[in-house]
C-alpha atoms as a printed R data frame, in Angstrom:
    type eleno elety resid chain resno      x      y      z
1   ATOM     1    CA   MET     A     1 38.286 -6.577 44.526
2   ATOM     2    CA   GLU     A     2 36.102 -4.422 42.265
3   ATOM     3    CA   LEU     A     3 37.512 -0.903 42.543
4   ATOM     4    CA   ILE     A     4 35.177  0.633 39.957
5   ATOM     5    CA   PRO     A     5 31.660 -0.783 40.417
6   ATOM     6    CA   GLN     A     6 29.972 -2.473 37.475
7   ATOM     7    CA   ASN     A     7 26.515 -1.830 38.886
8   ATOM     8    CA   TYR     A     8 25.441  1.502 37.398
9   ATOM     9    CA   ILE     A     9 23.924  3.064 40.530
10  ATOM    10    CA   ASP     A    10 26.893  1.985 42.651
11  ATOM    11    CA   PHE     A    11 29.142  3.396 39.932
12  ATOM    12    CA   LEU     A    12 27.456  6.823 40.069
13  ATOM    13    CA   TYR     A    13 27.965  6.959 43.836
14  ATOM    14    CA   TRP     A    14 31.606  5.936 43.274
15  ATOM    15    CA   VAL     A    15 31.993  8.845 40.821
16  ATOM    16    CA   LYS     A    16 30.489 11.210 43.383
17  ATOM    17    CA   ALA     A    17 32.768  9.998 46.175
18  ATOM    18    CA   GLU     A    18 35.999  9.952 44.149
19  ATOM    19    CA   THR     A    19 35.498 13.337 42.487
20  ATOM    20    CA   GLU     A    20 34.446 15.142 45.662
21  ATOM    21    CA   SER     A    21 37.394 13.551 47.470
22  ATOM    22    CA   PHE     A    22 39.741 14.838 44.775
23  ATOM    23    CA   TRP     A    23 38.198 18.315 44.799
24  ATOM    24    CA   SER     A    24 38.588 18.493 48.596
25  ATOM    25    CA   GLN     A    25 42.374 17.987 48.582
26  ATOM    26    CA   ASP     A    26 44.105 20.832 50.442
27  ATOM    27    CA   ARG     A    27 45.737 23.032 47.837
28  ATOM    28    CA   ASN     A    28 48.494 24.014 50.293
29  ATOM    29    CA   THR     A    29 49.907 20.497 50.320
30  ATOM    30    CA   PRO     A    30 53.281 19.897 48.579
31  ATOM    31    CA   GLY     A    31 53.503 20.195 44.815
32  ATOM    32    CA   ASN     A    32 53.961 16.476 44.293
33  ATOM    33    CA   VAL     A    33 50.417 15.760 45.496
34  ATOM    34    CA   TYR     A    34 47.780 15.401 42.799
35  ATOM    35    CA   LYS     A    35 45.443 18.376 43.254
36  ATOM    36    CA   CYS     A    36 42.461 19.850 41.460
37  ATOM    37    CA   ARG     A    37 42.418 23.235 39.761
38  ATOM    38    CA   GLU     A    38 41.990 26.151 42.146
39  ATOM    39    CA   TRP     A    39 38.517 27.128 40.962
40  ATOM    40    CA   MET     A    40 37.365 23.540 41.511
41  ATOM    41    CA   TYR     A    41 38.475 23.290 45.147
42  ATOM    42    CA   GLY     A    42 35.605 22.257 47.416
43  ATOM    43    CA   ALA     A    43 33.137 21.559 44.591
44  ATOM    44    CA   LYS     A    44 30.102 19.400 45.342
45  ATOM    45    CA   TRP     A    45 27.566 17.643 43.141
46  ATOM    46    CA   ILE     A    46 23.963 18.851 43.417
47  ATOM    47    CA   GLY     A    47 21.566 16.032 42.617
48  ATOM    48    CA   MET     A    48 17.908 16.398 41.682
49  ATOM    49    CA   THR     A    49 14.762 14.856 43.121
50  ATOM    50    CA   GLU     A    50 12.474 12.707 40.990
51  ATOM    51    CA   GLN     A    51  9.869 15.485 41.024
52  ATOM    52    CA   GLU     A    52 12.420 18.057 39.893
53  ATOM    53    CA   ILE     A    53 13.427 15.776 37.026
54  ATOM    54    CA   ASN     A    54  9.768 15.379 36.049
55  ATOM    55    CA   ASP     A    55  9.289 19.151 36.156
56  ATOM    56    CA   ILE     A    56 12.296 19.667 33.869
57  ATOM    57    CA   GLN     A    57 10.901 17.148 31.389
58  ATOM    58    CA   THR     A    58  7.650 19.109 31.300
59  ATOM    59    CA   LYS     A    59  9.435 22.456 31.024
60  ATOM    60    CA   TYR     A    60 11.508 21.423 28.004
61  ATOM    61    CA   SER     A    61  9.100 18.856 26.495
62  ATOM    62    CA   ILE     A    62 11.751 16.137 26.672
63  ATOM    63    CA   VAL     A    63 12.043 12.650 28.144
64  ATOM    64    CA   PHE     A    64 15.194 11.528 29.946
65  ATOM    65    CA   THR     A    65 16.248  7.901 29.664
66  ATOM    66    CA   PRO     A    66 16.283  5.885 32.917
67  ATOM    67    CA   GLU     A    67 20.091  6.017 33.013
68  ATOM    68    CA   HIS     A    68 20.077  9.788 32.477
69  ATOM    69    CA   ARG     A    69 17.528 10.182 35.288
70  ATOM    70    CA   SER     A    70 19.825  8.249 37.629
71  ATOM    71    CA   PHE     A    71 22.723 10.496 36.623
72  ATOM    72    CA   LEU     A    72 20.630 13.588 37.353
73  ATOM    73    CA   ARG     A    73 19.396 12.225 40.679
74  ATOM    74    CA   ILE     A    74 22.861 11.352 42.020
75  ATOM    75    CA   LEU     A    75 25.162 13.800 40.194
76  ATOM    76    CA   HIS     A    76 23.455 16.262 37.812
77  ATOM    77    CA   SER     A    77 25.840 19.229 38.059
78  ATOM    78    CA   ILE     A    78 28.245 20.876 40.484
79  ATOM    79    CA   ASP     A    79 27.766 23.968 42.624
80  ATOM    80    CA   ARG     A    80 29.808 26.218 40.330
81  ATOM    81    CA   LYS     A    81 30.710 26.759 36.694
82  ATOM    82    CA   ARG     A    82 33.869 25.698 34.904
83  ATOM    83    CA   ARG     A    83 36.472 28.430 34.445
84  ATOM    84    CA   VAL     A    84 38.551 28.575 31.285
85  ATOM    85    CA   TYR     A    85 41.516 30.922 31.627
86  ATOM    86    CA   ASP     A    86 43.567 32.703 28.982
87  ATOM    87    CA   ASP     A    87 46.587 30.880 30.401
88  ATOM    88    CA   VAL     A    88 45.176 27.357 30.473
89  ATOM    89    CA   GLU     A    89 48.414 25.864 31.812
90  ATOM    90    CA   LYS     A    90 48.548 28.034 34.947
91  ATOM    91    CA   ASP     A    91 44.831 28.905 35.301
92  ATOM    92    CA   GLU     A    92 45.750 32.587 35.329
93  ATOM    93    CA   GLY     A    93 44.535 35.779 33.673
94  ATOM    94    CA   GLU     A    94 41.092 36.550 32.329
95  ATOM    95    CA   TYR     A    95 38.593 33.730 32.233
96  ATOM    96    CA   VAL     A    96 35.153 32.821 30.961
97  ATOM    97    CA   GLU     A    97 32.707 30.485 32.672
98  ATOM    98    CA   TYR     A    98 30.851 27.520 31.206
99  ATOM    99    CA   PRO     A    99 28.634 24.830 32.745
100 ATOM   100    CA   PHE     A   100 30.666 21.851 33.994
101 ATOM   101    CA   PHE     A   101 27.619 19.678 33.377
102 ATOM   102    CA   PHE     A   102 24.394 21.455 32.490
103 ATOM   103    CA   ASN     A   103 22.536 22.681 35.540
104 ATOM   104    CA   TRP     A   104 18.899 22.137 34.591
105 ATOM   105    CA   PHE     A   105 17.802 24.632 37.266
106 ATOM   106    CA   ARG     A   106 19.710 27.658 35.959
107 ATOM   107    CA   ASP     A   107 21.402 27.073 32.580
108 ATOM   108    CA   ASP     A   108 18.281 27.840 30.548
109 ATOM   109    CA   ALA     A   109 20.002 29.812 27.785
110 ATOM   110    CA   GLU     A   110 22.731 27.219 27.252
111 ATOM   111    CA   ILE     A   111 20.298 24.292 27.355
112 ATOM   112    CA   ASN     A   112 17.868 25.887 24.897
113 ATOM   113    CA   ARG     A   113 20.744 26.625 22.541
114 ATOM   114    CA   GLN     A   114 22.073 23.080 22.755
115 ATOM   115    CA   LEU     A   115 18.655 21.497 22.248
116 ATOM   116    CA   ASN     A   116 18.573 23.230 18.857
117 ATOM   117    CA   TRP     A   117 22.304 22.947 18.165
118 ATOM   118    CA   PRO     A   118 22.369 19.620 16.246
119 ATOM   119    CA   TYR     A   119 19.694 20.685 13.759
120 ATOM   120    CA   ASN     A   120 21.045 24.213 13.336
121 ATOM   121    CA   THR     A   121 24.702 23.271 12.893
122 ATOM   122    CA   ILE     A   122 24.014 20.393 10.495
123 ATOM   123    CA   LEU     A   123 21.829 22.753  8.475
124 ATOM   124    CA   GLU     A   124 24.709 25.249  8.389
125 ATOM   125    CA   ASP     A   125 26.930 22.537  6.884
126 ATOM   126    CA   ILE     A   126 24.258 21.836  4.291
127 ATOM   127    CA   GLU     A   127 23.819 25.532  3.506
128 ATOM   128    CA   SER     A   128 27.560 25.979  2.981
129 ATOM   129    CA   ASN     A   129 27.372 23.019  0.577
130 ATOM   130    CA   VAL     A   130 29.810 21.038  2.727
131 ATOM   131    CA   SER     A   131 27.606 18.041  3.470
132 ATOM   132    CA   TRP     A   132 24.999 15.864  1.859
133 ATOM   133    CA   PHE     A   133 24.842 12.153  2.594
134 ATOM   134    CA   LYS     A   134 23.871  9.582  0.004
135 ATOM   135    CA   GLU     A   135 21.487  7.990  2.518
136 ATOM   136    CA   TRP     A   136 19.387 11.165  2.322
137 ATOM   137    CA   GLY     A   137 18.682 10.609 -1.359
138 ATOM   138    CA   GLU     A   138 19.636 12.614 -4.416
139 ATOM   139    CA   LYS     A   139 21.035 16.015 -3.534
140 ATOM   140    CA   PRO     A   140 18.531 18.771 -4.432
141 ATOM   141    CA   ALA     A   141 19.759 21.676 -6.515
142 ATOM   142    CA   THR     A   142 18.782 24.520 -4.177
143 ATOM   143    CA   PHE     A   143 19.376 25.103 -0.487
144 ATOM   144    CA   GLU     A   144 15.660 25.487  0.225
145 ATOM   145    CA   GLU     A   145 14.998 22.071 -1.289
146 ATOM   146    CA   ARG     A   146 17.897 20.548  0.646
147 ATOM   147    CA   LYS     A   147 16.611 22.169  3.840
148 ATOM   148    CA   ASN     A   148 13.136 20.710  3.333
149 ATOM   149    CA   VAL     A   149 14.486 17.202  2.716
150 ATOM   150    CA   PHE     A   150 16.889 17.374  5.653
151 ATOM   151    CA   THR     A   151 14.220 18.742  8.014
152 ATOM   152    CA   ARG     A   152 11.883 15.894  7.129
153 ATOM   153    CA   ILE     A   153 14.632 13.316  7.751
154 ATOM   154    CA   PHE     A   154 15.836 14.985 10.961
155 ATOM   155    CA   ARG     A   155 12.353 14.852 12.471
156 ATOM   156    CA   THR     A   156 12.513 11.049 12.309
157 ATOM   157    CA   ALA     A   157 15.981 10.845 13.905
158 ATOM   158    CA   PRO     A   158 16.341  9.735 17.556
159 ATOM   159    CA   LYS     A   159 16.213 12.709 19.901
160 ATOM   160    CA   LEU     A   160 19.369 14.010 21.546
161 ATOM   161    CA   ILE     A   161 19.395 15.312 25.124
162 ATOM   162    CA   PRO     A   162 22.305 17.598 26.119
163 ATOM   163    CA   ILE     A   163 24.662 16.666 28.951
164 ATOM   164    CA   THR     A   164 27.447 19.239 28.726
165 ATOM   165    CA   GLY     A   165 28.865 21.349 25.907
166 ATOM   166    CA   THR     A   166 28.244 19.499 22.651
167 ATOM   167    CA   ARG     A   167 27.858 16.124 24.404
168 ATOM   168    CA   TYR     A   168 24.463 14.449 24.051
169 ATOM   169    CA   GLN     A   169 22.794 11.172 24.844
170 ATOM   170    CA   VAL     A   170 20.717  9.492 22.157
171 ATOM   171    CA   ALA     A   171 17.454  9.414 24.101
172 ATOM   172    CA   ASP     A   172 15.338  6.914 22.168
173 ATOM   173    CA   LEU     A   173 13.947  4.300 24.564
174 ATOM   174    CA   SER     A   174 13.301  1.886 21.696
175 ATOM   175    CA   LEU     A   175 17.060  1.526 21.144
176 ATOM   176    CA   LYS     A   176 19.121 -1.019 23.049
177 ATOM   177    CA   THR     A   177 22.229  1.145 22.697
178 ATOM   178    CA   ARG     A   178 21.866  4.824 23.607
179 ATOM   179    CA   PRO     A   179 25.377  6.229 23.166
180 ATOM   180    CA   ILE     A   180 26.878  9.550 24.146
181 ATOM   181    CA   LEU     A   181 27.884 11.642 21.134
182 ATOM   182    CA   SER     A   182 29.574 14.956 20.519
183 ATOM   183    CA   VAL     A   183 27.766 16.812 17.742
184 ATOM   184    CA   ARG     A   184 29.201 19.777 15.860
185 ATOM   185    CA   GLY     A   185 27.294 19.903 12.614
186 ATOM   186    CA   THR     A   186 27.984 16.743 10.628
187 ATOM   187    CA   ASP     A   187 31.130 16.186 12.712
188 ATOM   188    CA   VAL     A   188 29.766 13.528 15.093
189 ATOM   189    CA   VAL     A   189 32.187 11.875 17.541
190 ATOM   190    CA   PHE     A   190 31.603  8.828 19.760
191 ATOM   191    CA   PHE     A   191 32.031  9.510 23.499
192 ATOM   192    CA   GLY     A   192 30.742  6.308 25.056
193 ATOM   193    CA   ALA     A   193 28.302  3.460 24.553
194 ATOM   194    CA   ASP     A   194 26.578  4.426 27.806
195 ATOM   195    CA   PHE     A   195 26.888  6.826 30.736
196 ATOM   196    CA   ARG     A   196 29.380  4.603 32.548
197 ATOM   197    CA   GLU     A   197 31.840  4.501 29.658
198 ATOM   198    CA   TYR     A   198 31.320  8.208 29.010
199 ATOM   199    CA   LEU     A   199 31.833  9.401 32.591
200 ATOM   200    CA   LEU     A   200 35.020  7.376 33.007
201 ATOM   201    CA   LEU     A   201 36.382  9.180 29.949
202 ATOM   202    CA   GLU     A   202 35.008 12.658 30.668
203 ATOM   203    CA   LEU     A   203 36.077 12.716 34.329
204 ATOM   204    CA   VAL     A   204 39.284 10.694 34.081
205 ATOM   205    CA   ASN     A   205 41.348 13.577 35.520
206 ATOM   206    CA   GLU     A   206 38.880 14.333 38.332
207 ATOM   207    CA   PHE     A   207 39.095 11.063 40.288
208 ATOM   208    CA   ASN     A   208 41.143 10.687 43.466
209 ATOM   209    CA   ILE     A   209 42.874  7.560 42.147
210 ATOM   210    CA   TYR     A   210 46.361  8.825 41.261
211 ATOM   211    CA   HIS     A   211 49.682  9.010 43.054
212 ATOM   212    CA   ALA     A   212 52.906 10.832 42.292
213 ATOM   213    CA   LYS     A   213 55.940  8.968 40.993
214 ATOM   214    CA   TYR     A   214 59.293 10.619 40.463
215 ATOM   215    CA   ASP     A   215 60.771 10.054 37.008
216 ATOM   216    CA   GLU     A   216 64.528  9.875 37.624
217 ATOM   217    CA   GLU     A   217 65.421 10.067 33.931
218 ATOM   218    CA   ASP     A   218 63.474 13.272 33.223
219 ATOM   219    CA   ALA     A   219 63.710 14.590 36.805
220 ATOM   220    CA   ILE     A   220 59.978 15.317 37.003
221 ATOM   221    CA   TRP     A   221 56.971 14.093 38.926
222 ATOM   222    CA   ILE     A   222 54.440 12.103 36.931
223 ATOM   223    CA   TRP     A   223 51.007 10.823 37.881
224 ATOM   224    CA   GLU     A   224 50.180  7.148 37.881
225 ATOM   225    CA   LEU     A   225 46.980  5.262 38.592
226 ATOM   226    CA   ASN     A   226 46.855  3.715 42.041
227 ATOM   227    CA   GLU     A   227 47.421 -0.013 42.348
228 ATOM   228    CA   GLY     A   228 44.499 -2.080 41.129
229 ATOM   229    CA   TYR     A   229 43.301  0.358 38.473
230 ATOM   230    CA   ASP     A   230 43.803 -0.368 34.787
231 ATOM   231    CA   LYS     A   231 44.090  2.226 32.007
232 ATOM   232    CA   LYS     A   232 41.855 -0.004 29.903
233 ATOM   233    CA   GLU     A   233 38.951  0.819 32.223
234 ATOM   234    CA   PHE     A   234 39.013  4.378 30.895
235 ATOM   235    CA   GLY     A   235 38.846  3.587 27.179
236 ATOM   236    CA   LEU     A   236 36.054  3.508 24.608
237 ATOM   237    CA   TYR     A   237 34.994  0.058 23.487
238 ATOM   238    CA   GLY     A   238 31.386  0.382 22.345
239 ATOM   239    CA   GLU     A   239 31.787  2.139 18.986
240 ATOM   240    CA   GLU     A   240 30.468 -0.783 16.976
241 ATOM   241    CA   ARG     A   241 27.224 -0.830 18.959
242 ATOM   242    CA   ALA     A   242 26.533  2.743 17.883
243 ATOM   243    CA   ARG     A   243 26.159  1.523 14.285
244 ATOM   244    CA   GLU     A   244 22.574  0.505 15.033
245 ATOM   245    CA   VAL     A   245 21.489  4.055 15.894
246 ATOM   246    CA   PRO     A   246 19.394  5.440 13.013
247 ATOM   247    CA   PHE     A   247 20.635  8.660 11.394
248 ATOM   248    CA   TRP     A   248 23.344  9.390 13.973
249 ATOM   249    CA   GLY     A   249 25.161  6.137 13.267
250 ATOM   250    CA   GLU     A   250 25.449  7.154  9.615
251 ATOM   251    CA   LEU     A   251 27.101 10.459 10.511
252 ATOM   252    CA   LEU     A   252 29.238  8.918 13.238
253 ATOM   253    CA   PHE     A   253 30.849  6.297 11.032
254 ATOM   254    CA   PHE     A   254 31.218  8.317  7.850
255 ATOM   255    CA   GLU     A   255 35.010  8.727  8.068
256 ATOM   256    CA   TRP     A   256 35.824  5.496  9.905
257 ATOM   257    CA   PHE     A   257 33.852  3.120  7.740
258 ATOM   258    CA   GLY     A   258 33.844  4.858  4.367
259 ATOM   259    CA   ASN     A   259 30.168  5.745  4.385
260 ATOM   260    CA   ASN     A   260 29.314  7.024  0.899
261 ATOM   261    CA   SER     A   261 28.496 10.705  0.817
262 ATOM   262    CA   GLY     A   262 27.142 13.031 -1.777
263 ATOM   263    CA   ARG     A   263 29.347 15.844 -0.549
């Protein structure tokens, strides 16, 4: 029996069902029942219509990939923001709020910032003289010259569309592989070969697929996947496919594959 659907649309509906089921668990149940964080209790996804997605594309002058459109139509965002508390273990004390996934209806400031984030933060690395990649050519002597060269190269790079935080999808329809990346300046990290791989990783602790097991040796309750699920289903296996992505593949594999750099 296929517990996690392979079909992408079926998978998105599975994500919706399993997360909302988990978030609906009564928080007054015994402590050995796997429960969501208090601020998350009762959360629901708020999908978008096709027209709303089209309007957002026009508003921001962007184009979502077909798989991103499906994500937005079925999931998109939840009906509240994420809370991050001073005491992250107990979810107590003062807290700040961040988008769980970007809400394209109301997170204008965050989305505008993140649309410009990759260019701005990479440029900051260049300005601080931290980064210059051999693939960009000989390193110019002045920052203004380096900025001009980098800007010209960046304009040819595949576009990135924000999902949440510093997570982006490479949104070039000419590419067979359109991975999910985390971008913080030249620190680029692989987060999935596609939305399916990414969401299984990003939401691994939000699915209603765990049960409590008492560890006799340590005298504590631990959480285990329900029967039929495999930890391997929640791993990252598409890194090699991201090599083909122009520009971003070079930054992504710098440390792992010894990409020569003019740093």
